[in-house]
N, C-alpha and C positions, 0 to 999 in steps of 0.2 A: 051258333058256331057251325063250322063246315066239317064235312067228312070227305076225305079223298079216298076212293076205292079203286085199286088197280088190280087187274087179273092177269096172271101169266099162266097160259095153258100149255102143258107139255105131256102129250099122250093122255094117260088116265090120271095124271097128277096136275093139280092147279095150286098156284100160290096166290092168295088174296091178301094184298097189303093194304092196311088201313092207316090213315093219318088224320089226326084231329080228335073229335069227340064222338063217341058212339052213344047216342041218347035217343029219347023218344022221337026227336025230330029227324035224326039222321039214320037211325037203324033201318027204316024201310029201304033205303038205297043199298045198304049192306045186304039185307035179306034178298032183294031182287037179284043182286049179283051172285050170291051164294046159291040160290035156287036155280038160276040159269046155269051155273057151273055144273051142278049135279045133274040137271036135265040134259046137259051137253056131254055127259059121260065122265065127268071128273069123279073118280072114286077115292082118290087119295088127295085130301085137301089140307093145305097148310095155310093157316091164318096168321099173318104176321102183324102182331100188335105193338111192335117196337116204337112206332110213332104215334101211338094212341095216348092222349092226355087224360082221358076220362072214359069210363064205360059204366052204364047204369043197367038196371034190370031188363030194359027192353033190348039192349045189346046182348046181354047174356041169354035172353030168350031166343034171339036169332040163332046164336050158336047152338043152343040145345035143340031147337027144332031142326036145324040143319043137320045135326048129328043123327037125330032120329031118321031123317029122310035118307041120308047116305048109308046108314047102317042097314036099312031095308035092302040095300043092294050090296051088302058086305063091304062097304067102304069105311073110311075113317076121316076124322078131322083132328089135326094136330095144331097146337098153338106155338107161336114163337113169342116169348115175352121174358124180359129180364127187368122190367120196370117195376119197382117195389109197390108203388101205389096201385097199379093194375093187378099185380099178383095178390095183393092183400084182398081185393074184391073176390078173386077166385078162391082163396083160402077160406074167407068168411062164409062163402056160400057152399063150400065143399066141392066146387066144380074143378078144383085142382086135382081131385081124385077121379074125375070123369074124363077130362081131357089131358092127354099127354102134353107136357110143356117142355119146350126145348129152348136153348140159348141162341140158336141161329137157324135160318132157313135151311142152310146146307145140312146141318145136323138133323133137322126134322125130315128132310127129303131122303137122306141116305139110309135111315133105319127102315126095316121091313116090319110090317104088322106082326 
């Protein structure tokens, strides 16, 4: 399966939009984009999961390692997700308590940490 990763950079805020499946085969491209965004100065990152059909532990690992990396620089990662199958994965793993989850990119962008 394919994963489409799009990055929108606006000052210190970046929106990474994912579409497809985030799994052991596709998560390296997601990690590469996320690390590059942080290295390029994105401190407020919004990851849009609305078009994600599936996420496994490797995808969750990318999010967690990205969160550690950005928090070292007082940054944040927020998720956009209303899809129940994806939210179920976050609830089962407890990551819904680690990452703030919003219903839209606009909502995730407007709130301050």
